PQR file of N, CA, C, O and H, with PARSE charges and radii, in Angstrom:
ATOM      1  N   MET A   1     -42.340 -43.699  13.574 -0.4000 1.5000
ATOM      2  CA  MET A   1     -41.466 -43.954  12.504 -0.0000 2.0000
ATOM      3  C   MET A   1     -42.012 -43.323  11.085  0.5500 1.7000
ATOM      4  O   MET A   1     -43.185 -43.026  10.859 -0.5500 1.4000
ATOM      5  N   ILE A   2     -40.892 -43.182  10.172 -0.4000 1.5000
ATOM      6  CA  ILE A   2     -41.633 -42.759   8.858 -0.0000 2.0000
ATOM      7  C   ILE A   2     -41.461 -44.267   8.024  0.5500 1.7000
ATOM      8  O   ILE A   2     -40.476 -44.954   8.293 -0.5500 1.4000
ATOM      9  H   ILE A   2     -39.939 -43.423  10.357  0.4000 1.0000
ATOM     10  N   GLN A   3     -42.258 -44.653   7.208 -0.4000 1.5000
ATOM     11  CA  GLN A   3     -42.487 -45.854   6.242 -0.0000 2.0000
ATOM     12  C   GLN A   3     -42.204 -45.039   4.713  0.5500 1.7000
ATOM     13  O   GLN A   3     -42.837 -44.025   4.417 -0.5500 1.4000
ATOM     14  H   GLN A   3     -43.059 -44.095   6.989  0.4000 1.0000
ATOM     15  N   ASN A   4     -41.221 -45.613   3.863 -0.4000 1.5000
ATOM     16  CA  ASN A   4     -41.882 -45.040   2.443 -0.0000 2.0000
ATOM     17  C   ASN A   4     -41.934 -46.108   1.226  0.5500 1.7000
ATOM     18  O   ASN A   4     -41.977 -47.338   1.271 -0.5500 1.4000
ATOM     19  H   ASN A   4     -40.707 -46.436   4.104  0.4000 1.0000
ATOM     20  N   ARG A   5     -41.920 -45.396   0.343 -0.4000 1.5000
ATOM     21  CA  ARG A   5     -42.227 -46.529  -0.879 -0.0000 2.0000
ATOM     22  C   ARG A   5     -41.263 -46.228  -1.766  0.5500 1.7000
ATOM     23  O   ARG A   5     -41.560 -46.302  -2.958 -0.5500 1.4000
ATOM     24  H   ARG A   5     -41.885 -44.397   0.307  0.4000 1.0000
ATOM     25  N   ILE A   6     -39.993 -45.853  -1.406 -0.4000 1.5000
ATOM     26  CA  ILE A   6     -39.074 -44.951  -2.435 -0.0000 2.0000
ATOM     27  C   ILE A   6     -38.467 -45.857  -3.327  0.5500 1.7000
ATOM     28  O   ILE A   6     -37.955 -45.534  -4.399 -0.5500 1.4000
ATOM     29  H   ILE A   6     -39.751 -45.793  -0.437  0.4000 1.0000
ATOM     30  N   LYS A   7     -38.553 -47.322  -2.736 -0.4000 1.5000
ATOM     31  CA  LYS A   7     -37.945 -48.468  -3.654 -0.0000 2.0000
ATOM     32  C   LYS A   7     -39.241 -48.934  -4.850  0.5500 1.7000
ATOM     33  O   LYS A   7     -38.995 -49.313  -5.995 -0.5500 1.4000
ATOM     34  H   LYS A   7     -38.969 -47.584  -1.866  0.4000 1.0000
ATOM     35  N   GLU A   8     -40.377 -48.820  -4.359 -0.4000 1.5000
ATOM     36  CA  GLU A   8     -41.358 -49.365  -5.473 -0.0000 2.0000
ATOM     37  C   GLU A   8     -41.508 -48.056  -6.392  0.5500 1.7000
ATOM     38  O   GLU A   8     -41.894 -48.343  -7.525 -0.5500 1.4000
ATOM     39  H   GLU A   8     -40.577 -48.512  -3.429  0.4000 1.0000
ATOM     40  N   TYR A   9     -41.336 -46.953  -6.215 -0.4000 1.5000
ATOM     41  CA  TYR A   9     -41.208 -45.913  -7.134 -0.0000 2.0000
ATOM     42  C   TYR A   9     -40.163 -45.787  -7.933  0.5500 1.7000
ATOM     43  O   TYR A   9     -40.289 -45.242  -9.030 -0.5500 1.4000
ATOM     44  H   TYR A   9     -41.022 -46.719  -5.294  0.4000 1.0000
ATOM     45  N   ARG A  10     -38.911 -46.304  -7.472 -0.4000 1.5000
ATOM     46  CA  ARG A  10     -37.901 -46.314  -8.440 -0.0000 2.0000
ATOM     47  C   ARG A  10     -37.951 -47.464  -9.194  0.5500 1.7000
ATOM     48  O   ARG A  10     -37.659 -47.531 -10.388 -0.5500 1.4000
ATOM     49  H   ARG A  10     -38.809 -46.747  -6.581  0.4000 1.0000
ATOM     50  N   ALA A  11     -38.465 -48.721  -8.219 -0.4000 1.5000
ATOM     51  CA  ALA A  11     -38.660 -49.725  -9.551 -0.0000 2.0000
ATOM     52  C   ALA A  11     -39.294 -49.415 -10.869  0.5500 1.7000
ATOM     53  O   ALA A  11     -38.738 -49.411 -11.967 -0.5500 1.4000
ATOM     54  H   ALA A  11     -38.702 -48.667  -7.249  0.4000 1.0000
ATOM     55  N   LYS A  12     -40.658 -49.131 -10.563 -0.4000 1.5000
ATOM     56  CA  LYS A  12     -41.538 -48.582 -11.405 -0.0000 2.0000
ATOM     57  C   LYS A  12     -40.819 -47.777 -12.928  0.5500 1.7000
ATOM     58  O   LYS A  12     -40.950 -47.922 -14.143 -0.5500 1.4000
ATOM     59  H   LYS A  12     -41.110 -49.134  -9.671  0.4000 1.0000
ATOM     60  N   ARG A  13     -40.113 -46.989 -12.109 -0.4000 1.5000
ATOM     61  CA  ARG A  13     -39.261 -45.963 -13.144 -0.0000 2.0000
ATOM     62  C   ARG A  13     -37.705 -46.366 -13.621  0.5500 1.7000
ATOM     63  O   ARG A  13     -36.850 -45.682 -14.183 -0.5500 1.4000
ATOM     64  H   ARG A  13     -40.007 -46.871 -11.122  0.4000 1.0000
ATOM     65  N   ASN A  14     -37.692 -47.814 -13.147 -0.4000 1.5000
ATOM     66  CA  ASN A  14     -36.245 -48.168 -13.734 -0.0000 2.0000
ATOM     67  C   ASN A  14     -35.196 -47.678 -13.179  0.5500 1.7000
ATOM     68  O   ASN A  14     -34.204 -47.837 -13.890 -0.5500 1.4000
ATOM     69  H   ASN A  14     -38.387 -48.369 -12.691  0.4000 1.0000
ATOM     70  N   MET A  15     -34.956 -47.051 -12.026 -0.4000 1.5000
ATOM     71  CA  MET A  15     -34.263 -45.443 -11.590 -0.0000 2.0000
ATOM     72  C   MET A  15     -33.192 -46.385 -10.951  0.5500 1.7000
ATOM     73  O   MET A  15     -33.836 -47.338 -10.512 -0.5500 1.4000
ATOM     74  H   MET A  15     -35.762 -46.922 -11.448  0.4000 1.0000
ATOM     75  N   LYS A  16     -31.885 -46.572 -10.692 -0.4000 1.5000
ATOM     76  CA  LYS A  16     -31.030 -46.539  -9.996 -0.0000 2.0000
ATOM     77  C   LYS A  16     -30.820 -45.760  -8.785  0.5500 1.7000
ATOM     78  O   LYS A  16     -31.131 -44.572  -8.863 -0.5500 1.4000
ATOM     79  H   LYS A  16     -31.361 -45.798 -11.048  0.4000 1.0000
ATOM     80  N   GLN A  17     -30.317 -46.222  -7.589 -0.4000 1.5000
ATOM     81  CA  GLN A  17     -30.210 -45.411  -5.981 -0.0000 2.0000
ATOM     82  C   GLN A  17     -29.622 -43.906  -6.225  0.5500 1.7000
ATOM     83  O   GLN A  17     -29.983 -42.776  -5.896 -0.5500 1.4000
ATOM     84  H   GLN A  17     -30.064 -47.187  -7.525  0.4000 1.0000
ATOM     85  N   GLU A  18     -28.317 -44.573  -7.116 -0.4000 1.5000
ATOM     86  CA  GLU A  18     -27.592 -43.294  -7.865 -0.0000 2.0000
ATOM     87  C   GLU A  18     -28.325 -41.955  -8.475  0.5500 1.7000
ATOM     88  O   GLU A  18     -28.312 -40.772  -8.135 -0.5500 1.4000
ATOM     89  H   GLU A  18     -28.025 -45.491  -7.383  0.4000 1.0000
ATOM     90  N   GLU A  19     -29.024 -42.742  -9.615 -0.4000 1.5000
ATOM     91  CA  GLU A  19     -29.877 -41.521 -10.047 -0.0000 2.0000
ATOM     92  C   GLU A  19     -30.917 -40.855  -9.624  0.5500 1.7000
ATOM     93  O   GLU A  19     -31.153 -39.834 -10.270 -0.5500 1.4000
ATOM     94  H   GLU A  19     -29.035 -43.703  -9.891  0.4000 1.0000
ATOM     95  N   LEU A  20     -31.763 -41.142  -8.576 -0.4000 1.5000
ATOM     96  CA  LEU A  20     -32.762 -41.124  -8.141 -0.0000 2.0000
ATOM     97  C   LEU A  20     -31.538 -40.010  -6.956  0.5500 1.7000
ATOM     98  O   LEU A  20     -31.967 -38.875  -6.747 -0.5500 1.4000
ATOM     99  H   LEU A  20     -31.571 -41.972  -8.051  0.4000 1.0000
ATOM    100  N   ALA A  21     -30.223 -40.354  -6.314 -0.4000 1.5000
ATOM    101  CA  ALA A  21     -29.747 -39.286  -5.504 -0.0000 2.0000
ATOM    102  C   ALA A  21     -28.855 -38.272  -6.202  0.5500 1.7000
ATOM    103  O   ALA A  21     -28.501 -37.233  -5.644 -0.5500 1.4000
ATOM    104  H   ALA A  21     -29.874 -41.275  -6.483  0.4000 1.0000
ATOM    105  N   ALA A  22     -28.480 -38.625  -7.514 -0.4000 1.5000
ATOM    106  CA  ALA A  22     -28.159 -37.082  -8.275 -0.0000 2.0000
ATOM    107  C   ALA A  22     -29.237 -36.358  -8.198  0.5500 1.7000
ATOM    108  O   ALA A  22     -29.138 -35.255  -7.662 -0.5500 1.4000
ATOM    109  H   ALA A  22     -28.767 -39.469  -7.967  0.4000 1.0000
ATOM    110  N   LEU A  23     -30.626 -36.836  -8.754 -0.4000 1.5000
ATOM    111  CA  LEU A  23     -31.495 -35.700  -8.954 -0.0000 2.0000
ATOM    112  C   LEU A  23     -31.817 -34.982  -8.026  0.5500 1.7000
ATOM    113  O   LEU A  23     -32.012 -33.777  -8.180 -0.5500 1.4000
ATOM    114  H   LEU A  23     -30.707 -37.733  -9.189  0.4000 1.0000
ATOM    115  N   VAL A  24     -31.950 -35.680  -6.720 -0.4000 1.5000
ATOM    116  CA  VAL A  24     -32.072 -34.652  -5.285 -0.0000 2.0000
ATOM    117  C   VAL A  24     -30.659 -33.813  -4.566  0.5500 1.7000
ATOM    118  O   VAL A  24     -30.564 -32.789  -3.889 -0.5500 1.4000
ATOM    119  H   VAL A  24     -31.792 -36.660  -6.595  0.4000 1.0000
ATOM    120  N   GLY A  25     -29.932 -34.536  -4.947 -0.4000 1.5000
ATOM    121  CA  GLY A  25     -28.564 -33.663  -4.398 -0.0000 2.0000
ATOM    122  C   GLY A  25     -28.232 -34.303  -3.416  0.5500 1.7000
ATOM    123  O   GLY A  25     -27.935 -33.552  -2.487 -0.5500 1.4000
ATOM    124  H   GLY A  25     -30.009 -35.367  -5.497  0.4000 1.0000
ATOM    125  N   VAL A  26     -28.091 -35.944  -3.054 -0.4000 1.5000
ATOM    126  CA  VAL A  26     -27.684 -36.272  -1.488 -0.0000 2.0000
ATOM    127  C   VAL A  26     -26.830 -37.609  -2.367  0.5500 1.7000
ATOM    128  O   VAL A  26     -26.778 -37.746  -3.589 -0.5500 1.4000
ATOM    129  H   VAL A  26     -28.332 -36.554  -3.809  0.4000 1.0000
ATOM    130  N   ARG A  27     -26.280 -38.400  -1.428 -0.4000 1.5000
ATOM    131  CA  ARG A  27     -25.355 -39.647  -1.868 -0.0000 2.0000
ATOM    132  C   ARG A  27     -26.385 -40.844  -2.210  0.5500 1.7000
ATOM    133  O   ARG A  27     -27.564 -40.873  -1.859 -0.5500 1.4000
ATOM    134  H   ARG A  27     -26.322 -38.289  -0.435  0.4000 1.0000
ATOM    135  N   ARG A  28     -25.687 -41.856  -2.987 -0.4000 1.5000
ATOM    136  CA  ARG A  28     -26.083 -43.025  -3.074 -0.0000 2.0000
ATOM    137  C   ARG A  28     -26.734 -43.482  -1.372  0.5500 1.7000
ATOM    138  O   ARG A  28     -27.888 -43.706  -1.007 -0.5500 1.4000
ATOM    139  H   ARG A  28     -24.728 -41.833  -3.272  0.4000 1.0000
ATOM    140  N   GLU A  29     -25.689 -43.486  -0.765 -0.4000 1.5000
ATOM    141  CA  GLU A  29     -25.922 -43.878   0.433 -0.0000 2.0000
ATOM    142  C   GLU A  29     -27.543 -43.573   1.028  0.5500 1.7000
ATOM    143  O   GLU A  29     -28.393 -44.426   1.282 -0.5500 1.4000
ATOM    144  H   GLU A  29     -24.752 -43.304  -1.062  0.4000 1.0000
ATOM    145  N   THR A  30     -27.662 -42.109   1.155 -0.4000 1.5000
ATOM    146  CA  THR A  30     -28.528 -41.826   1.962 -0.0000 2.0000
ATOM    147  C   THR A  30     -29.726 -42.224   1.319  0.5500 1.7000
ATOM    148  O   THR A  30     -30.624 -42.384   2.146 -0.5500 1.4000
ATOM    149  H   THR A  30     -26.972 -41.416   0.948  0.4000 1.0000
ATOM    150  N   ILE A  31     -30.148 -42.490  -0.097 -0.4000 1.5000
ATOM    151  CA  ILE A  31     -31.043 -42.834  -0.484 -0.0000 2.0000
ATOM    152  C   ILE A  31     -31.295 -44.786  -0.073  0.5500 1.7000
ATOM    153  O   ILE A  31     -32.381 -45.346  -0.225 -0.5500 1.4000
ATOM    154  H   ILE A  31     -29.418 -42.360  -0.769  0.4000 1.0000
ATOM    155  N   GLY A  32     -30.344 -45.317   0.309 -0.4000 1.5000
ATOM    156  CA  GLY A  32     -30.402 -46.813   0.830 -0.0000 2.0000
ATOM    157  C   GLY A  32     -30.541 -46.488   2.002  0.5500 1.7000
ATOM    158  O   GLY A  32     -31.500 -47.193   2.315 -0.5500 1.4000
ATOM    159  H   GLY A  32     -29.462 -44.863   0.433  0.4000 1.0000
ATOM    160  N   ASN A  33     -30.287 -45.947   2.850 -0.4000 1.5000
ATOM    161  CA  ASN A  33     -30.664 -45.406   4.181 -0.0000 2.0000
ATOM    162  C   ASN A  33     -32.169 -45.228   4.543  0.5500 1.7000
ATOM    163  O   ASN A  33     -32.733 -45.687   5.536 -0.5500 1.4000
ATOM    164  H   ASN A  33     -29.507 -45.374   2.597  0.4000 1.0000
ATOM    165  N   LEU A  34     -32.736 -44.440   3.500 -0.4000 1.5000
ATOM    166  CA  LEU A  34     -33.923 -43.800   3.581 -0.0000 2.0000
ATOM    167  C   LEU A  34     -34.892 -44.835   3.437  0.5500 1.7000
ATOM    168  O   LEU A  34     -35.953 -44.878   4.060 -0.5500 1.4000
ATOM    169  H   LEU A  34     -32.278 -44.068   2.693  0.4000 1.0000
ATOM    170  N   GLU A  35     -34.306 -46.073   2.189 -0.4000 1.5000
ATOM    171  CA  GLU A  35     -35.314 -47.075   1.900 -0.0000 2.0000
ATOM    172  C   GLU A  35     -35.028 -48.201   2.984  0.5500 1.7000
ATOM    173  O   GLU A  35     -36.098 -48.778   3.176 -0.5500 1.4000
ATOM    174  H   GLU A  35     -33.445 -46.038   1.683  0.4000 1.0000
ATOM    175  N   LYS A  36     -34.188 -48.662   3.642 -0.4000 1.5000
ATOM    176  CA  LYS A  36     -34.323 -49.229   4.808 -0.0000 2.0000
ATOM    177  C   LYS A  36     -35.203 -49.168   6.272  0.5500 1.7000
ATOM    178  O   LYS A  36     -35.643 -50.013   7.052 -0.5500 1.4000
ATOM    179  H   LYS A  36     -33.319 -48.193   3.485  0.4000 1.0000
ATOM    180  N   GLY A  37     -35.206 -47.214   6.164 -0.4000 1.5000
ATOM    181  CA  GLY A  37     -35.509 -46.854   7.379 -0.0000 2.0000
ATOM    182  C   GLY A  37     -34.849 -46.191   8.111  0.5500 1.7000
ATOM    183  O   GLY A  37     -35.339 -45.330   8.843 -0.5500 1.4000
ATOM    184  H   GLY A  37     -34.849 -46.528   5.530  0.4000 1.0000
ATOM    185  N   ARG A  38     -33.390 -46.517   8.042 -0.4000 1.5000
ATOM    186  CA  ARG A  38     -32.431 -46.047   9.017 -0.0000 2.0000
ATOM    187  C   ARG A  38     -32.119 -44.484   9.029  0.5500 1.7000
ATOM    188  O   ARG A  38     -31.091 -43.964   9.463 -0.5500 1.4000
ATOM    189  H   ARG A  38     -32.992 -47.216   7.448  0.4000 1.0000
ATOM    190  N   TYR A  39     -33.158 -43.878   8.495 -0.4000 1.5000
ATOM    191  CA  TYR A  39     -33.024 -42.129   8.318 -0.0000 2.0000
ATOM    192  C   TYR A  39     -33.947 -41.653   7.897  0.5500 1.7000
ATOM    193  O   TYR A  39     -34.433 -42.089   6.854 -0.5500 1.4000
ATOM    194  H   TYR A  39     -33.993 -44.300   8.143  0.4000 1.0000
ATOM    195  N   ASN A  40     -34.486 -40.626   8.547 -0.4000 1.5000
ATOM    196  CA  ASN A  40     -35.912 -40.161   8.374 -0.0000 2.0000
ATOM    197  C   ASN A  40     -35.311 -38.523   7.408  0.5500 1.7000
ATOM    198  O   ASN A  40     -34.368 -37.762   7.622 -0.5500 1.4000
ATOM    199  H   ASN A  40     -34.091 -40.271   9.395  0.4000 1.0000
ATOM    200  N   PRO A  41     -36.290 -38.539   6.445 -0.5600 1.5000
ATOM    201  CA  PRO A  41     -35.447 -37.306   5.176  0.2800 2.0000
ATOM    202  C   PRO A  41     -36.054 -36.050   5.965  0.5500 1.7000
ATOM    203  O   PRO A  41     -37.049 -35.964   6.686 -0.5500 1.4000
ATOM    204  N   SER A  42     -35.183 -35.191   5.604 -0.4000 1.5000
ATOM    205  CA  SER A  42     -35.840 -34.023   5.972 -0.0000 2.0000
ATOM    206  C   SER A  42     -37.311 -33.513   5.166  0.5500 1.7000
ATOM    207  O   SER A  42     -37.878 -34.133   4.266 -0.5500 1.4000
ATOM    208  H   SER A  42     -34.375 -35.261   5.019  0.4000 1.0000
ATOM    209  N   LEU A  43     -37.733 -32.205   5.773 -0.4000 1.5000
ATOM    210  CA  LEU A  43     -38.703 -32.078   4.513 -0.0000 2.0000
ATOM    211  C   LEU A  43     -38.378 -31.746   3.300  0.5500 1.7000
ATOM    212  O   LEU A  43     -38.968 -32.048   2.263 -0.5500 1.4000
ATOM    213  H   LEU A  43     -37.272 -31.701   6.504  0.4000 1.0000
ATOM    214  N   VAL A  44     -37.390 -31.092   3.441 -0.4000 1.5000
ATOM    215  CA  VAL A  44     -37.171 -30.958   1.595 -0.0000 2.0000
ATOM    216  C   VAL A  44     -36.325 -31.660   0.982  0.5500 1.7000
ATOM    217  O   VAL A  44     -35.883 -31.422  -0.142 -0.5500 1.4000
ATOM    218  H   VAL A  44     -36.911 -30.847   4.283  0.4000 1.0000
ATOM    219  N   LEU A  45     -35.866 -33.160   2.140 -0.4000 1.5000
ATOM    220  CA  LEU A  45     -35.368 -33.855   0.835 -0.0000 2.0000
ATOM    221  C   LEU A  45     -36.720 -34.917   0.598  0.5500 1.7000
ATOM    222  O   LEU A  45     -36.751 -35.748  -0.310 -0.5500 1.4000
ATOM    223  H   LEU A  45     -36.225 -33.353   3.053  0.4000 1.0000
ATOM    224  N   ALA A  46     -37.579 -34.759   1.380 -0.4000 1.5000
ATOM    225  CA  ALA A  46     -39.084 -35.507   0.909 -0.0000 2.0000
ATOM    226  C   ALA A  46     -39.597 -35.258   0.065  0.5500 1.7000
ATOM    227  O   ALA A  46     -39.922 -36.044  -0.825 -0.5500 1.4000
ATOM    228  H   ALA A  46     -37.554 -34.084   2.117  0.4000 1.0000
ATOM    229  N   TRP A  47     -39.871 -33.796   0.116 -0.4000 1.5000
ATOM    230  CA  TRP A  47     -40.156 -32.735  -1.258 -0.0000 2.0000
ATOM    231  C   TRP A  47     -39.308 -33.137  -2.478  0.5500 1.7000
ATOM    232  O   TRP A  47     -39.676 -33.209  -3.650 -0.5500 1.4000
ATOM    233  H   TRP A  47     -39.607 -33.157   0.839  0.4000 1.0000
ATOM    234  N   ASN A  48     -38.509 -33.298  -2.134 -0.4000 1.5000
ATOM    235  CA  ASN A  48     -37.582 -33.247  -3.790 -0.0000 2.0000
ATOM    236  C   ASN A  48     -37.959 -34.667  -4.183  0.5500 1.7000
ATOM    237  O   ASN A  48     -38.377 -34.943  -5.307 -0.5500 1.4000
ATOM    238  H   ASN A  48     -38.209 -33.240  -1.181  0.4000 1.0000
ATOM    239  N   ILE A  49     -37.797 -35.529  -3.235 -0.4000 1.5000
ATOM    240  CA  ILE A  49     -38.281 -36.979  -3.895 -0.0000 2.0000
ATOM    241  C   ILE A  49     -39.507 -37.270  -4.604  0.5500 1.7000
ATOM    242  O   ILE A  49     -39.755 -37.934  -5.611 -0.5500 1.4000
ATOM    243  H   ILE A  49     -37.457 -35.304  -2.321  0.4000 1.0000
ATOM    244  N   ALA A  50     -40.398 -36.402  -3.579 -0.4000 1.5000
ATOM    245  CA  ALA A  50     -42.190 -36.744  -4.271 -0.0000 2.0000
ATOM    246  C   ALA A  50     -41.867 -35.534  -5.791  0.5500 1.7000
ATOM    247  O   ALA A  50     -42.669 -35.573  -6.724 -0.5500 1.4000
ATOM    248  H   ALA A  50     -40.196 -35.862  -2.762  0.4000 1.0000
ATOM    249  N   LYS A  51     -41.143 -34.949  -5.823 -0.4000 1.5000
ATOM    250  CA  LYS A  51     -41.392 -33.854  -6.866 -0.0000 2.0000
ATOM    251  C   LYS A  51     -40.766 -34.812  -8.255  0.5500 1.7000
ATOM    252  O   LYS A  51     -41.307 -34.693  -9.354 -0.5500 1.4000
ATOM    253  H   LYS A  51     -40.492 -34.918  -5.065  0.4000 1.0000
ATOM    254  N   VAL A  52     -39.730 -35.633  -8.075 -0.4000 1.5000
ATOM    255  CA  VAL A  52     -39.548 -36.538  -8.950 -0.0000 2.0000
ATOM    256  C   VAL A  52     -39.993 -37.157  -9.452  0.5500 1.7000
ATOM    257  O   VAL A  52     -39.840 -37.260 -10.669 -0.5500 1.4000
ATOM    258  H   VAL A  52     -39.290 -35.730  -7.182  0.4000 1.0000
ATOM    259  N   PHE A  53     -40.763 -37.873  -8.763 -0.4000 1.5000
ATOM    260  CA  PHE A  53     -41.583 -39.156  -8.845 -0.0000 2.0000
ATOM    261  C   PHE A  53     -42.923 -38.616  -9.127  0.5500 1.7000
ATOM    262  O   PHE A  53     -43.869 -39.356  -9.399 -0.5500 1.4000
ATOM    263  H   PHE A  53     -40.888 -37.790  -7.774  0.4000 1.0000
ATOM    264  N   ASP A  54     -43.054 -36.801  -9.042 -0.4000 1.5000
ATOM    265  CA  ASP A  54     -44.347 -36.233  -9.462 -0.0000 2.0000
ATOM    266  C   ASP A  54     -45.482 -37.073  -8.570  0.5500 1.7000
ATOM    267  O   ASP A  54     -46.031 -37.906  -9.290 -0.5500 1.4000
ATOM    268  H   ASP A  54     -42.286 -36.200  -8.821  0.4000 1.0000
ATOM    269  N   VAL A  55     -45.840 -37.080  -7.591 -0.4000 1.5000
ATOM    270  CA  VAL A  55     -46.509 -37.292  -6.792 -0.0000 2.0000
ATOM    271  C   VAL A  55     -46.341 -36.763  -5.364  0.5500 1.7000
ATOM    272  O   VAL A  55     -45.230 -36.325  -5.068 -0.5500 1.4000
ATOM    273  H   VAL A  55     -45.394 -36.403  -7.005  0.4000 1.0000
ATOM    274  N   THR A  56     -47.365 -36.753  -4.399 -0.4000 1.5000
ATOM    275  CA  THR A  56     -47.346 -35.601  -3.094 -0.0000 2.0000
ATOM    276  C   THR A  56     -46.637 -36.481  -2.225  0.5500 1.7000
ATOM    277  O   THR A  56     -46.717 -37.690  -2.446 -0.5500 1.4000
ATOM    278  H   THR A  56     -48.268 -37.109  -4.640  0.4000 1.0000
ATOM    279  N   ILE A  57     -45.895 -36.024  -1.188 -0.4000 1.5000
ATOM    280  CA  ILE A  57     -45.171 -36.275  -0.509 -0.0000 2.0000
ATOM    281  C   ILE A  57     -45.619 -37.482   0.201  0.5500 1.7000
ATOM    282  O   ILE A  57     -44.835 -38.431   0.188 -0.5500 1.4000
ATOM    283  H   ILE A  57     -45.830 -35.042  -1.009  0.4000 1.0000
ATOM    284  N   GLU A  58     -47.329 -37.690   1.142 -0.4000 1.5000
ATOM    285  CA  GLU A  58     -48.017 -38.452   1.347 -0.0000 2.0000
ATOM    286  C   GLU A  58     -47.922 -39.954   0.519  0.5500 1.7000
ATOM    287  O   GLU A  58     -47.905 -41.028   1.120 -0.5500 1.4000
ATOM    288  H   GLU A  58     -47.966 -36.919   1.152  0.4000 1.0000
ATOM    289  N   GLU A  59     -47.874 -39.849  -0.676 -0.4000 1.5000
ATOM    290  CA  GLU A  59     -47.995 -40.890  -1.442 -0.0000 2.0000
ATOM    291  C   GLU A  59     -46.821 -41.688  -1.295  0.5500 1.7000
ATOM    292  O   GLU A  59     -47.061 -42.846  -1.636 -0.5500 1.4000
ATOM    293  H   GLU A  59     -47.888 -38.976  -1.164  0.4000 1.0000
ATOM    294  N   ILE A  60     -45.641 -41.516  -0.919 -0.4000 1.5000
ATOM    295  CA  ILE A  60     -44.453 -41.851  -0.796 -0.0000 2.0000
ATOM    296  C   ILE A  60     -44.047 -41.860   0.543  0.5500 1.7000
ATOM    297  O   ILE A  60     -43.184 -42.738   0.575 -0.5500 1.4000
ATOM    298  H   ILE A  60     -45.445 -40.575  -0.642  0.4000 1.0000
ATOM    299  N   PHE A  61     -44.175 -41.362   1.740 -0.4000 1.5000
ATOM    300  CA  PHE A  61     -43.858 -41.299   2.986 -0.0000 2.0000
ATOM    301  C   PHE A  61     -45.197 -41.085   3.833  0.5500 1.7000
ATOM    302  O   PHE A  61     -46.023 -40.174   3.765 -0.5500 1.4000
ATOM    303  H   PHE A  61     -44.876 -40.650   1.714  0.4000 1.0000
ATOM    304  N   THR A  62     -45.143 -42.304   4.719 -0.4000 1.5000
ATOM    305  CA  THR A  62     -46.287 -42.238   5.932 -0.0000 2.0000
ATOM    306  C   THR A  62     -45.712 -42.545   7.093  0.5500 1.7000
ATOM    307  O   THR A  62     -44.687 -43.198   7.284 -0.5500 1.4000
ATOM    308  H   THR A  62     -44.472 -43.044   4.774  0.4000 1.0000
ATOM    309  N   VAL A  63     -46.531 -41.965   7.969 -0.4000 1.5000
ATOM    310  CA  VAL A  63     -45.903 -42.306   9.706 -0.0000 2.0000
ATOM    311  C   VAL A  63     -46.863 -43.328  10.259  0.5500 1.7000
ATOM    312  O   VAL A  63     -48.089 -43.277  10.355 -0.5500 1.4000
ATOM    313  H   VAL A  63     -47.364 -41.434   7.814  0.4000 1.0000
ATOM    314  N   GLU A  64     -46.092 -44.173  10.565 -0.4000 1.5000
ATOM    315  CA  GLU A  64     -46.358 -45.301  11.543 -0.0000 2.0000
ATOM    316  C   GLU A  64     -46.642 -44.991  12.884  0.5500 1.7000
ATOM    317  O   GLU A  64     -45.790 -44.366  13.516 -0.5500 1.4000
ATOM    318  H   GLU A  64     -45.096 -44.214  10.487  0.4000 1.0000
ATOM    319  N   THR A  65     -47.604 -45.292  13.381 -0.4000 1.5000
ATOM    320  CA  THR A  65     -48.266 -44.764  14.881 -0.0000 2.0000
ATOM    321  C   THR A  65     -48.047 -46.064  15.881  0.5500 1.7000
ATOM    322  O   THR A  65     -48.379 -47.184  15.493 -0.5500 1.4000
ATOM    323  H   THR A  65     -48.296 -45.800  12.868  0.4000 1.0000
ATOM    324  N   ASP A  66     -47.569 -45.892  16.964 -0.4000 1.5000
ATOM    325  CA  ASP A  66     -47.475 -47.375  17.887 -0.0000 2.0000
ATOM    326  C   ASP A  66     -48.993 -47.349  18.193  0.5500 1.7000
ATOM    327  O   ASP A  66     -49.502 -48.242  18.869 -0.5500 1.4000
ATOM    328  H   ASP A  66     -47.299 -44.982  17.280  0.4000 1.0000
TER
END
């Protein structure tokens, strides 16, 4: 399962889900589902989210192994 820190990074920038969604070209619901772990992003989406926050993909997304 992929864990993420999107909500944490949004909070640091006082950014709403809608704003992040517009910047990366998805719907707000997609960002919400990502944050809740209901959806795993494509590599392109993960890359675009990392670019918005000016961090590496690994700083936002981690893979949890069993």
